[in-house]
KEKE-3310 file (N, C-alpha, C; in steps of 0.2 Angstrom, whole numbers, plus 5000, padded with zeros to 4 digits):
npx = (5058:5067:5067:5080:5080:5089:5096:5095:5113:5120:5124:5119:5104:5103:5106:5097:5085:5081:5074:5073:5079:5078:5064:5063:5068:5060:5049:5050:5053:5042:5034:5039:5037:5023:5022:5027:5019:5008:5014:5014:5002:4995:5003:5000:4985:4986:4989:4979:4969:4975:4977:4960:4957:4951:4960:4971:4970:4973:4987:4986:4997:4996:4998:4997:4985:4995:5000:5010:5022:5024:5034:5039:5051:5064:5075:5090:5106:5122:5137:5149:5157:5170:5165:5168:5180:5195:5205:5220:5232:5245:5251:5261:5275:5290:5301:5298:5304:5305:5292:5281:5271:5262:5251:5235:5243:5239:5234:5236:5228:5236:5249:5265:5264:5271:5285:5291:5304:5310:5320:5318:5310:5313:5321:5312:5305:5316:5318:5306:5303:5318:5312:5300:5310:5314:5303:5300:5311:5309:5296:5299:5310:5301:5293:5301:5304:5292:5289:5299:5297:5283:5287:5294:5284:5276:5283:5287:5274:5270:5281:5277:5262:5269:5272:5284:5292:5288:5272:5271:5284:5277:5265:5274:5279:5270:5264:5274:5274:5263:5268:5274:5267:5260:5272:5270:5262:5260:5274:5270:5261:5267:5274:5263:5261:5273:5273:5265:5267:5278:5273:5264:5274:5279:5269:5267:5279:5278:5267:5276:5277:5267:5253:5242:5224:5215:5210:5212:5215:5226:5221:5225:5240:5250:5259:5279:5296:5305:5300:5292:5283:5270:5261:5248:5234:5226:5226:5236:5235:5242:5239:5224:5213:5204:5193:5186:5185:5178:5163:5155:5146:5134:5130:5115:5107:5090:5076:5064:5051:5051:5055:5045:5040:5050:5057:5066:5075:5071:5074:5089:5096:5110:5123:5138:5150:5164:5161:5152:5135:5136:5124:5124:5119:5110:5104:5092:5099:5097:5086:5089:5085:5088:5090:5096:5098:5102:5103:5087:5083:5078:5085:5086:5096:5099:5107:5114:5118:5131:5139:5152:5161:5170:5181:5179:5173:5177:5179:5172:5167:5155:5141:5125:5107:5093:5079:5070:5053:5040:5032:5020:5012:5008:4997:4986:4992:4994:5004:5011:5012:4998:4991:4992:4992:4982:4970:4967:4953:4945:4932:4923:4917:4904:4913:4909:4904:4917:4924:4930:4944:4947:4957:4962:4966:4957:4956:4958:4960:4962:4955:4953:4940:4931:4936:4934:4939:4938:4934:4939:4938:4945:4952:4969:4983:4997:5015:5029:5035:5036:5026:5008:5000:4982:4969:4955:4941:4941:4950:4952:4967:4978:4970:4969:4976:4979:4993:5001:5001:5006:5012:5002:5008)
npy = (5102:5103:5098:5099:5098:5094:5094:5079:5072:5077:5065:5054:5057:5056:5040:5037:5038:5050:5070:5080:5075:5061:5060:5063:5052:5043:5043:5048:5033:5028:5031:5026:5014:5014:5017:5007:4998:5003:5001:4987:4983:4990:4983:4968:4973:4976:4963:4954:4961:4960:4948:4942:4948:4946:4934:4934:4931:4919:4916:4909:4900:4900:4890:4889:4879:4871:4869:4859:4848:4831:4823:4804:4798:4787:4782:4780:4773:4768:4759:4764:4755:4747:4741:4727:4718:4713:4703:4698:4686:4673:4657:4651:4649:4660:4669:4687:4693:4702:4717:4726:4735:4749:4759:4761:4761:4759:4744:4731:4717:4701:4707:4706:4708:4704:4694:4678:4671:4660:4650:4637:4631:4629:4618:4609:4606:4603:4591:4582:4581:4573:4563:4558:4554:4541:4534:4531:4527:4513:4510:4506:4496:4487:4483:4475:4465:4458:4455:4446:4437:4433:4427:4415:4410:4408:4397:4387:4382:4377:4367:4358:4355:4344:4335:4335:4340:4345:4348:4356:4365:4372:4379:4388:4396:4401:4408:4419:4426:4435:4441:4449:4456:4464:4469:4480:4488:4493:4502:4509:4514:4523:4531:4538:4544:4551:4560:4568:4573:4581:4590:4599:4604:4613:4620:4626:4634:4642:4648:4659:4670:4684:4688:4699:4696:4706:4721:4737:4744:4748:4745:4742:4737:4724:4721:4720:4723:4710:4703:4688:4678:4664:4654:4644:4636:4646:4659:4670:4687:4699:4710:4722:4724:4734:4734:4745:4763:4770:4768:4764:4755:4758:4750:4751:4749:4745:4750:4736:4740:4748:4743:4737:4747:4750:4752:4743:4749:4765:4780:4788:4799:4805:4809:4813:4812:4821:4826:4841:4848:4846:4834:4819:4809:4793:4775:4763:4747:4732:4721:4714:4697:4695:4696:4705:4705:4715:4717:4715:4723:4721:4723:4725:4723:4735:4737:4750:4759:4768:4784:4787:4794:4809:4804:4809:4802:4788:4771:4763:4776:4781:4783:4793:4791:4794:4787:4789:4782:4784:4800:4813:4824:4840:4841:4843:4849:4848:4854:4843:4846:4854:4842:4836:4847:4850:4860:4864:4865:4869:4875:4867:4867:4854:4844:4845:4830:4820:4815:4803:4791:4777:4767:4779:4791:4797:4811:4828:4845:4859:4878:4894:4904:4919:4922:4911:4895:4882:4864:4854:4844:4830:4820:4810:4808:4799:4805:4817:4817:4831:4835:4830:4823:4831:4821:4824:4832:4847:4854:4869:4875:4886:4890:4893:4884:4878:4878:4878:4885:4901:4906:4917:4935)
npz = (6300:6287:6270:6259:6242:6228:6210:6198:6194:6177:6171:6177:6175:6162:6160:6165:6160:6158:6159:6140:6128:6131:6132:6118:6109:6112:6108:6091:6094:6094:6083:6072:6074:6073:6058:6052:6052:6043:6034:6032:6033:6022:6011:6013:6011:5998:5991:5994:5984:5972:5971:5970:5959:5942:5932:5921:5901:5894:5882:5865:5855:5837:5822:5804:5792:5779:5762:5753:5747:5754:5762:5767:5777:5785:5796:5796:5801:5799:5788:5779:5764:5754:5738:5731:5742:5746:5756:5756:5759:5765:5760:5761:5773:5777:5777:5771:5759:5749:5747:5738:5738:5745:5757:5749:5736:5719:5711:5698:5693:5694:5697:5706:5724:5734:5740:5745:5754:5743:5746:5753:5748:5734:5738:5741:5732:5722:5730:5728:5714:5713:5718:5710:5698:5703:5705:5694:5690:5695:5694:5677:5680:5687:5677:5667:5676:5677:5664:5662:5671:5667:5653:5658:5665:5655:5648:5657:5658:5647:5647:5659:5652:5644:5654:5657:5670:5688:5693:5703:5701:5691:5696:5707:5693:5690:5700:5704:5692:5694:5706:5701:5692:5698:5707:5697:5697:5709:5708:5699:5706:5719:5708:5705:5715:5720:5708:5713:5725:5721:5712:5721:5730:5719:5717:5730:5730:5718:5727:5735:5729:5731:5721:5715:5719:5711:5701:5708:5725:5735:5750:5765:5774:5779:5786:5784:5777:5779:5786:5796:5791:5797:5791:5796:5805:5801:5787:5787:5784:5775:5765:5760:5749:5739:5726:5718:5725:5718:5716:5730:5745:5757:5772:5781:5797:5798:5809:5815:5816:5804:5793:5785:5778:5768:5753:5740:5727:5733:5735:5742:5757:5761:5776:5783:5797:5791:5785:5787:5785:5770:5759:5754:5738:5738:5735:5738:5737:5737:5752:5766:5772:5784:5804:5814:5832:5844:5860:5866:5853:5837:5818:5803:5787:5776:5759:5751:5736:5734:5723:5720:5714:5716:5726:5739:5750:5763:5765:5781:5786:5796:5792:5791:5788:5777:5772:5758:5759:5754:5743:5745:5734:5733:5743:5759:5774:5791:5808:5819:5829:5833:5831:5844:5854:5866:5875:5891:5901:5894:5885:5871:5858:5851:5838:5819:5809:5800:5785:5784:5774:5768:5780:5785:5798:5812:5817:5831:5829:5835:5837:5835:5836:5839:5851:5859:5860:5850:5841:5829:5818:5809:5797:5797:5786:5781:5788:5791:5802:5808:5801:5796:5785:5778:5775:5776:5770:5774:5787:5776:5768:5775:5786:5804:5814:5835:5842:5856:5870:5877:5893:5905:5906)
capx = (5063:5070:5070:5083:5079:5096:5094:5101:5118:5117:5124:5114:5097:5101:5106:5090:5081:5076:5077:5071:5082:5074:5056:5062:5069:5054:5044:5052:5051:5036:5031:5042:5031:5017:5023:5031:5014:5004:5016:5013:4995:4994:5005:4993:4977:4986:4990:4971:4968:4977:4974:4955:4954:4950:4966:4973:4965:4977:4987:4988:5003:4995:4999:4994:4988:4998:4999:5016:5023:5026:5041:5040:5056:5064:5081:5095:5114:5127:5144:5152:5160:5171:5159:5175:5187:5198:5211:5227:5237:5249:5249:5266:5277:5293:5302:5297:5312:5302:5287:5279:5266:5262:5243:5235:5244:5234:5237:5232:5228:5243:5254:5269:5263:5277:5289:5293:5310:5308:5325:5318:5304:5314:5323:5305:5304:5321:5317:5300:5307:5321:5307:5298:5315:5317:5300:5301:5316:5306:5291:5303:5314:5297:5288:5307:5304:5287:5289:5303:5293:5278:5290:5295:5279:5274:5288:5285:5267:5271:5286:5270:5260:5274:5272:5293:5292:5282:5267:5272:5286:5273:5261:5279:5283:5263:5265:5280:5272:5257:5269:5279:5263:5259:5273:5272:5256:5262:5277:5266:5254:5272:5277:5259:5262:5277:5273:5259:5271:5281:5265:5262:5279:5279:5263:5269:5284:5275:5264:5281:5276:5260:5250:5234:5220:5212:5213:5209:5222:5229:5217:5228:5249:5247:5268:5284:5299:5310:5294:5293:5274:5265:5255:5247:5226:5223:5230:5240:5233:5245:5236:5218:5212:5199:5193:5183:5183:5172:5158:5155:5141:5131:5127:5112:5102:5085:5072:5062:5045:5050:5057:5038:5039:5057:5057:5072:5074:5069:5079:5093:5101:5116:5127:5145:5152:5168:5158:5145:5132:5134:5121:5125:5112:5111:5099:5093:5098:5095:5085:5090:5081:5094:5087:5100:5095:5104:5098:5081:5080:5079:5085:5087:5101:5099:5112:5114:5123:5134:5142:5158:5167:5175:5183:5177:5171:5179:5177:5173:5163:5148:5133:5115:5105:5086:5077:5064:5048:5034:5031:5015:5014:5001:4993:4987:4997:4993:5008:5011:5010:4991:4988:4997:4988:4976:4969:4965:4948:4941:4925:4925:4909:4903:4914:4906:4907:4922:4923:4935:4945:4951:4964:4965:4965:4952:4959:4953:4963:4958:4957:4952:4933:4929:4939:4933:4944:4933:4938:4940:4938:4950:4958:4975:4987:5007:5019:5035:5036:5034:5019:5003:4993:4975:4966:4948:4938:4940:4950:4955:4974:4978:4966:4976:4975:4983:5000:5005:4999:5007:5008:4998:5010)
capy = (5097:5106:5094:5099:5095:5093:5091:5074:5072:5074:5057:5050:5057:5054:5034:5035:5041:5059:5077:5083:5070:5055:5062:5064:5046:5039:5048:5044:5024:5027:5032:5022:5006:5016:5017:5000:4992:5003:4998:4980:4983:4993:4979:4963:4974:4977:4957:4952:4965:4958:4939:4942:4950:4942:4930:4936:4925:4913:4919:4905:4899:4894:4890:4888:4872:4873:4864:4855:4841:4828:4816:4803:4797:4782:4785:4773:4771:4762:4762:4764:4750:4744:4734:4721:4720:4707:4702:4693:4682:4671:4653:4646:4651:4663:4677:4693:4698:4711:4721:4730:4741:4752:4762:4769:4760:4757:4737:4729:4710:4699:4712:4705:4712:4703:4687:4676:4669:4651:4644:4630:4629:4628:4613:4603:4604:4596:4583:4581:4579:4565:4555:4555:4550:4536:4532:4530:4520:4509:4506:4501:4487:4481:4481:4474:4459:4456:4454:4440:4433:4429:4421:4410:4407:4405:4392:4380:4379:4370:4359:4356:4350:4338:4332:4336:4347:4344:4351:4363:4373:4377:4384:4392:4400:4408:4414:4423:4430:4438:4445:4454:4461:4466:4476:4485:4492:4495:4505:4514:4521:4527:4536:4546:4547:4556:4566:4574:4577:4588:4595:4601:4607:4617:4624:4631:4638:4649:4654:4662:4675:4684:4694:4703:4693:4710:4727:4740:4749:4746:4750:4740:4733:4722:4717:4725:4720:4707:4701:4680:4676:4659:4651:4639:4634:4652:4662:4678:4694:4704:4717:4722:4728:4736:4734:4752:4767:4777:4767:4760:4754:4760:4745:4752:4744:4747:4745:4733:4743:4754:4740:4736:4753:4752:4747:4742:4758:4772:4787:4789:4804:4804:4813:4809:4817:4823:4834:4844:4853:4844:4830:4813:4805:4785:4772:4755:4741:4726:4721:4707:4695:4691:4698:4703:4708:4720:4720:4715:4727:4720:4726:4722:4726:4737:4738:4755:4759:4776:4784:4791:4798:4812:4802:4811:4798:4781:4765:4764:4782:4781:4788:4793:4790:4797:4784:4791:4780:4790:4805:4816:4830:4846:4841:4848:4847:4851:4852:4838:4850:4855:4835:4835:4851:4849:4865:4863:4867:4875:4870:4866:4865:4849:4845:4838:4825:4821:4811:4797:4790:4769:4770:4786:4791:4803:4819:4834:4849:4866:4885:4900:4908:4926:4922:4904:4890:4876:4857:4855:4835:4829:4813:4811:4802:4801:4808:4816:4819:4836:4839:4827:4825:4831:4817:4824:4842:4852:4862:4871:4876:4892:4889:4895:4880:4880:4872:4879:4890:4906:4909:4921:4939)
capz = (6296:6282:6265:6253:6234:6224:6205:6197:6190:6172:6168:6178:6171:6155:6160:6167:6155:6159:6151:6135:6123:6132:6128:6109:6107:6112:6101:6087:6091:6095:6077:6069:6075:6070:6053:6050:6053:6041:6026:6031:6030:6013:6009:6012:6006:5989:5987:5992:5978:5965:5971:5970:5953:5936:5929:5912:5897:5890:5874:5863:5847:5832:5816:5797:5790:5774:5755:5748:5744:5761:5759:5772:5777:5787:5798:5796:5802:5793:5789:5771:5764:5748:5737:5732:5746:5746:5760:5752:5764:5764:5761:5764:5777:5778:5777:5766:5754:5745:5748:5733:5737:5750:5756:5743:5729:5712:5707:5694:5692:5694:5698:5711:5728:5740:5738:5752:5754:5739:5747:5758:5744:5730:5740:5744:5725:5721:5730:5725:5708:5711:5721:5704:5693:5709:5705:5687:5689:5701:5689:5673:5686:5690:5671:5667:5680:5677:5658:5662:5675:5663:5649:5661:5668:5650:5647:5662:5658:5639:5647:5663:5648:5641:5657:5657:5674:5691:5694:5708:5699:5685:5701:5706:5691:5687:5704:5702:5688:5696:5710:5697:5691:5706:5709:5694:5699:5715:5707:5695:5710:5719:5705:5705:5722:5719:5703:5717:5731:5717:5709:5727:5729:5715:5718:5735:5726:5716:5728:5738:5726:5732:5717:5716:5711:5707:5699:5712:5726:5743:5759:5770:5773:5788:5785:5782:5774:5782:5793:5796:5790:5798:5789:5800:5801:5799:5783:5788:5782:5771:5762:5759:5743:5736:5718:5715:5727:5714:5718:5738:5747:5762:5773:5787:5800:5799:5812:5813:5814:5799:5787:5779:5775:5764:5747:5733:5723:5735:5734:5749:5756:5768:5778:5786:5800:5788:5777:5789:5780:5763:5760:5747:5736:5737:5733:5742:5732:5744:5758:5768:5777:5790:5808:5818:5839:5849:5869:5861:5848:5831:5816:5796:5785:5769:5755:5747:5731:5734:5718:5725:5708:5718:5730:5746:5755:5763:5767:5786:5788:5799:5788:5794:5780:5778:5766:5757:5757:5752:5740:5742:5732:5732:5752:5764:5781:5797:5811:5822:5837:5833:5834:5850:5860:5870:5880:5899:5904:5886:5882:5866:5852:5846:5829:5814:5807:5795:5779:5782:5770:5772:5782:5787:5806:5814:5825:5832:5831:5838:5833:5840:5833:5841:5856:5861:5859:5848:5842:5823:5817:5803:5795:5792:5784:5782:5793:5790:5809:5809:5799:5794:5779:5780:5770:5774:5765:5781:5786:5771:5771:5778:5793:5809:5823:5839:5842:5860:5875:5883:5901:5907:5909)
cpx = (5064:5072:5073:5082:5085:5093:5100:5107:5115:5118:5118:5106:5099:5104:5098:5082:5076:5077:5072:5074:5079:5070:5057:5064:5062:5049:5046:5052:5047:5030:5033:5038:5025:5017:5024:5021:5010:5007:5014:5005:4991:4996:4999:4987:4977:4987:4984:4969:4968:4976:4967:4954:4955:4959:4966:4973:4975:4979:4990:4990:4998:4997:4996:4994:4991:4999:5007:5015:5026:5031:5040:5045:5058:5073:5086:5102:5116:5135:5146:5156:5164:5165:5163:5181:5190:5203:5215:5230:5243:5250:5254:5271:5285:5293:5301:5304:5310:5294:5286:5276:5266:5254:5243:5235:5239:5239:5234:5233:5234:5250:5257:5267:5269:5280:5291:5299:5309:5314:5323:5312:5306:5318:5320:5306:5307:5321:5313:5300:5312:5315:5304:5304:5314:5311:5299:5305:5312:5303:5295:5305:5306:5294:5294:5306:5298:5286:5295:5298:5286:5280:5292:5289:5275:5278:5287:5280:5267:5276:5280:5266:5263:5276:5282:5294:5286:5278:5268:5277:5283:5268:5269:5279:5277:5263:5269:5279:5268:5261:5270:5274:5261:5263:5276:5267:5256:5268:5275:5263:5261:5274:5272:5259:5267:5278:5264:5261:5277:5278:5265:5271:5282:5275:5267:5276:5283:5270:5267:5281:5269:5260:5244:5232:5215:5213:5209:5216:5219:5226:5222:5235:5251:5255:5272:5289:5303:5305:5293:5285:5273:5261:5251:5238:5222:5227:5231:5239:5237:5243:5227:5215:5205:5198:5191:5182:5178:5166:5158:5148:5139:5126:5122:5109:5094:5080:5065:5052:5045:5052:5051:5038:5044:5057:5064:5071:5071:5074:5080:5095:5104:5120:5133:5146:5158:5166:5151:5141:5130:5129:5123:5118:5116:5104:5098:5093:5097:5094:5087:5086:5083:5092:5096:5096:5101:5101:5092:5079:5083:5078:5089:5091:5098:5105:5111:5118:5125:5139:5147:5163:5171:5178:5182:5175:5177:5177:5176:5170:5157:5142:5126:5113:5097:5082:5069:5057:5042:5033:5024:5015:5007:4996:4993:4990:4997:5001:5006:5010:5003:4987:4987:4992:4979:4974:4964:4960:4944:4935:4923:4916:4910:4907:4908:4908:4912:4924:4932:4936:4948:4956:4966:4964:4962:4957:4956:4961:4962:4959:4952:4945:4929:4929:4937:4939:4937:4938:4936:4941:4942:4951:4964:4979:4995:5008:5026:5039:5038:5026:5017:4998:4986:4971:4956:4946:4941:4944:4955:4963:4971:4973:4971:4970:4981:4988:5000:5000:5003:5008:5006:5005:5011)
cpy = (5102:5102:5099:5096:5100:5091:5086:5077:5073:5069:5054:5049:5054:5044:5034:5035:5048:5065:5075:5075:5065:5054:5060:5057:5042:5039:5046:5037:5024:5026:5029:5016:5008:5014:5010:4998:4993:5001:4992:4978:4985:4985:4970:4968:4975:4967:4954:4955:4962:4951:4938:4945:4946:4941:4933:4931:4924:4916:4911:4906:4895:4896:4886:4881:4875:4867:4864:4849:4840:4823:4813:4798:4790:4784:4779:4776:4768:4763:4759:4758:4750:4741:4728:4723:4714:4706:4697:4691:4676:4661:4646:4649:4654:4668:4682:4696:4703:4711:4728:4735:4742:4755:4767:4767:4758:4751:4736:4721:4707:4703:4710:4709:4712:4697:4687:4673:4661:4647:4640:4628:4627:4620:4608:4604:4600:4590:4577:4578:4572:4559:4552:4551:4542:4531:4528:4523:4512:4503:4503:4494:4484:4479:4473:4465:4455:4454:4448:4434:4428:4424:4415:4407:4404:4395:4387:4378:4374:4366:4358:4351:4344:4333:4329:4338:4343:4351:4358:4366:4375:4380:4388:4397:4405:4413:4421:4428:4437:4442:4449:4458:4466:4472:4481:4490:4496:4499:4511:4518:4524:4531:4542:4548:4555:4562:4571:4578:4582:4594:4602:4605:4615:4623:4630:4637:4645:4653:4660:4669:4678:4691:4696:4700:4698:4718:4733:4746:4746:4748:4748:4738:4732:4720:4721:4721:4715:4702:4694:4682:4667:4656:4644:4637:4639:4656:4669:4680:4698:4710:4717:4728:4728:4738:4742:4759:4772:4774:4761:4757:4753:4755:4751:4748:4750:4744:4741:4734:4749:4750:4737:4743:4756:4747:4746:4748:4762:4776:4789:4796:4803:4808:4810:4815:4824:4827:4838:4849:4851:4836:4825:4810:4795:4781:4764:4750:4734:4727:4714:4704:4694:4696:4698:4708:4709:4723:4721:4720:4724:4723:4723:4726:4728:4741:4744:4757:4766:4777:4791:4794:4803:4810:4805:4806:4791:4776:4765:4771:4779:4788:4787:4794:4792:4794:4786:4786:4779:4799:4809:4825:4833:4844:4845:4846:4850:4850:4848:4842:4852:4849:4833:4839:4846:4855:4864:4868:4873:4871:4873:4863:4858:4847:4840:4834:4824:4816:4808:4793:4780:4771:4774:4787:4796:4806:4823:4839:4857:4873:4888:4906:4914:4922:4916:4902:4884:4872:4860:4846:4836:4822:4815:4805:4800:4806:4810:4816:4826:4841:4832:4828:4824:4828:4820:4833:4845:4850:4864:4874:4882:4893:4887:4887:4881:4876:4874:4887:4894:4907:4914:4926:4941)
cpz = (6290:6278:6259:6247:6231:6214:6204:6194:6183:6170:6171:6177:6165:6156:6163:6163:6157:6156:6146:6132:6126:6130:6123:6107:6107:6109:6097:6085:6090:6088:6073:6069:6071:6059:6048:6050:6048:6033:6027:6029:6024:6010:6008:6009:5999:5987:5989:5987:5973:5964:5968:5963:5947:5934:5921:5908:5897:5883:5871:5857:5843:5827:5810:5796:5781:5769:5754:5748:5752:5759:5766:5771:5782:5789:5798:5797:5799:5793:5780:5769:5756:5744:5735:5737:5747:5752:5757:5758:5761:5766:5762:5769:5775:5779:5770:5763:5751:5746:5742:5732:5742:5751:5750:5736:5724:5709:5702:5695:5690:5695:5706:5715:5736:5738:5744:5748:5752:5740:5750:5752:5738:5731:5739:5736:5720:5723:5728:5716:5709:5716:5716:5698:5699:5705:5698:5686:5692:5695:5682:5676:5684:5682:5667:5671:5677:5668:5659:5665:5670:5656:5652:5664:5662:5646:5651:5662:5651:5643:5655:5656:5645:5644:5660:5664:5681:5690:5699:5704:5692:5690:5703:5702:5691:5696:5706:5695:5690:5702:5707:5695:5695:5709:5706:5693:5705:5712:5703:5698:5715:5714:5704:5709:5723:5717:5708:5721:5727:5713:5713:5729:5726:5714:5724:5732:5723:5719:5734:5736:5725:5725:5720:5713:5708:5705:5704:5717:5734:5750:5763:5768:5778:5788:5782:5779:5779:5788:5790:5796:5791:5797:5792:5799:5801:5793:5785:5781:5778:5769:5762:5754:5743:5728:5715:5722:5723:5715:5728:5737:5754:5766:5780:5786:5802:5806:5813:5811:5808:5792:5783:5776:5766:5758:5743:5730:5726:5736:5743:5748:5763:5770:5782:5789:5800:5783:5781:5785:5775:5765:5751:5744:5735:5733:5735:5735:5732:5750:5762:5774:5783:5795:5812:5828:5843:5855:5865:5856:5840:5824:5808:5792:5780:5765:5751:5743:5732:5726:5722:5719:5712:5724:5737:5752:5755:5766:5773:5790:5792:5795:5792:5788:5782:5770:5763:5753:5753:5750:5741:5740:5733:5739:5756:5770:5785:5801:5815:5829:5841:5835:5841:5857:5861:5876:5888:5901:5897:5886:5873:5862:5850:5840:5827:5812:5801:5790:5780:5777:5774:5776:5788:5795:5808:5820:5825:5832:5834:5837:5836:5835:5838:5847:5861:5856:5855:5842:5834:5820:5809:5802:5793:5791:5785:5785:5792:5797:5810:5806:5796:5788:5779:5773:5770:5773:5770:5786:5782:5774:5770:5783:5798:5816:5827:5842:5851:5864:5878:5889:5900:5911:5917)
residu = (MET:THR:ILE:MET:THR:THR:SER:PRO:VAL:PRO:ASP:VAL:ALA:ARG:VAL:LEU:GLY:LEU:GLY:ARG:GLY:ALA:ARG:THR:TRP:ARG:SER:VAL:LYS:ARG:TYR:GLY:ILE:TRP:ALA:LEU:ALA:LEU:VAL:LEU:VAL:LEU:GLY:VAL:ALA:ARG:ALA:ILE:VAL:ARG:GLY:GLY:GLY:PRO:ALA:ALA:PRO:PRO:ARG:TYR:VAL:THR:ALA:PRO:ILE:THR:ARG:GLY:ASP:LEU:ARG:VAL:THR:VAL:THR:ALA:THR:GLY:THR:LEU:HIS:ALA:PRO:THR:ALA:VAL:ASP:VAL:GLY:ALA:GLU:VAL:SER:GLY:ARG:LEU:ILE:LYS:VAL:ASN:VAL:ASP:TYR:ASN:ASP:ARG:VAL:THR:LYS:GLY:GLN:VAL:LEU:ALA:VAL:ILE:ASP:PRO:GLU:GLN:LEU:ARG:ALA:ALA:VAL:ALA:GLN:ALA:GLU:ALA:GLN:VAL:ALA:VAL:ALA:ASP:ALA:ALA:VAL:ARG:GLN:ALA:VAL:VAL:THR:ALA:THR:GLU:GLN:ARG:GLN:ILE:ALA:GLU:ARG:THR:ALA:ARG:LEU:GLY:ALA:GLN:GLN:LEU:ILE:ALA:THR:GLN:GLU:VAL:GLU:SER:ALA:GLU:ALA:ALA:ARG:ALA:ARG:ALA:ASP:ALA:ALA:VAL:GLY:SER:ALA:ARG:ALA:ASN:ARG:THR:LEU:ALA:VAL:ALA:GLN:ALA:THR:GLN:ALA:ARG:SER:LYS:LEU:ALA:LYS:ALA:THR:ILE:THR:SER:PRO:ILE:ASP:GLY:ILE:VAL:LEU:ALA:ARG:GLU:VAL:ALA:LEU:GLY:GLN:THR:VAL:THR:ALA:GLY:PHE:THR:THR:PRO:VAL:LEU:PHE:GLU:LEU:ALA:GLU:ASP:LEU:GLY:HIS:LEU:THR:LEU:ASN:VAL:ASP:ILE:ASP:GLU:ALA:ASP:ILE:GLY:ARG:VAL:ARG:GLU:GLY:ASN:ALA:VAL:THR:PHE:THR:VAL:ASP:ALA:TYR:PRO:GLY:ARG:THR:PHE:ALA:SER:THR:VAL:VAL:GLN:LEU:ARG:ASN:HIS:ALA:THR:VAL:THR:GLN:HIS:VAL:VAL:THR:TYR:GLU:ALA:VAL:LEU:ALA:VAL:ASP:ASN:ARG:GLU:HIS:LEU:LEU:ARG:PRO:GLY:MET:THR:ALA:THR:ALA:LEU:ILE:VAL:THR:GLU:ILE:ARG:THR:ASP:VAL:ARG:MET:VAL:PRO:ASN:ALA:ALA:LEU:ARG:PHE:GLU:PRO:THR:GLY:ALA:THR:ALA:ALA:ALA:PRO:GLY:PRO:ALA:ALA:THR:ARG:ALA:GLY:ALA:ALA:ALA:LYS:ARG:VAL:TRP:ARG:LEU:GLU:GLY:GLY:ALA:VAL:ILE:ALA:THR:SER:LEU:THR:THR:GLY:VAL:THR:ASP:GLY:THR:SER:THR:GLU:VAL:THR:SER:ASP:ALA:PRO:ALA:ALA:GLY:THR:ALA:VAL:ILE:VAL:ASP:VAL:GLU:ASP:ALA:PRO)
# end
């Protein structure tokens, strides 16, 4: 039996992976897998070598101990006020027929600011004066009647003494005289009341003309011409006047933790948002004992005198004040960051004893010596929030102390 062998069709061979092209593709695939495995092995080895190597030493940031002046301050916020501010109101009701001033106008004491329609008030004065005239007439009438009754009583008494008339007539005449005298007293009291009412009416008429009680400037005008004001249980405010804007007061709230360091006469500098970068000077003139509690925070008010001759500052501005409570001249100062710094895992040499003044606080700072981190003791005094006074004999000015550490690269 004869078996015939035939070559496979080319497309079928390619699908089955037969032929030279298929062998080449399998070789490339096998070599690529080996190359990828080699790269992975090298990467892991490099990571192991790098991780097991010695760690880079930390890089410390240092700053020197300096010598200079240290200013201890207390920060507080408050509002500017005019030293003498007066609310001018109306004590009588009526329609404004004159308003003579406006915002920022300067006024003098006694100057007419506004006038309320006086028509009804004048009528009230006339009525009251008429009541006084009626009371005067009543007094005169009562006096004449009393004189007449006195004469009758005296005459009746003489006749009664001679027994020419009955005793009852004598008694009646004496009673009439007493009633006449009482009528005189009542008439005079009514006249006094009428005079008082007339005085009150004239006073109300005078108050229809509203004048300035001080020399100053108009800060606010709350009314307009033709407006009707009503004086009831409260006095309506028409104008707000300030005596002198060349001198202001700054009222600031000081925290209870700082009030013990503030004294009258302390120098103060403050800033306002209206003039960024500019500092104004003032002085503490009063510390008030009244405490203000806001959300469990206790503060005390301090009054500062402000010279405003340039008229840059205005009442109502918010200010941030720095009250200088103490000045130390020519002292050594250590950065506060050095007092807060503590190295991690560093072995420090035992610090030597430091001379401690009464009330001074013992602290520790760190410095570099021969590549090692060494602790140094010192005592401190007051602080301004950035630097602290060094009161011990060491370390000397210029000594570099560690304030921070940088991450290793």
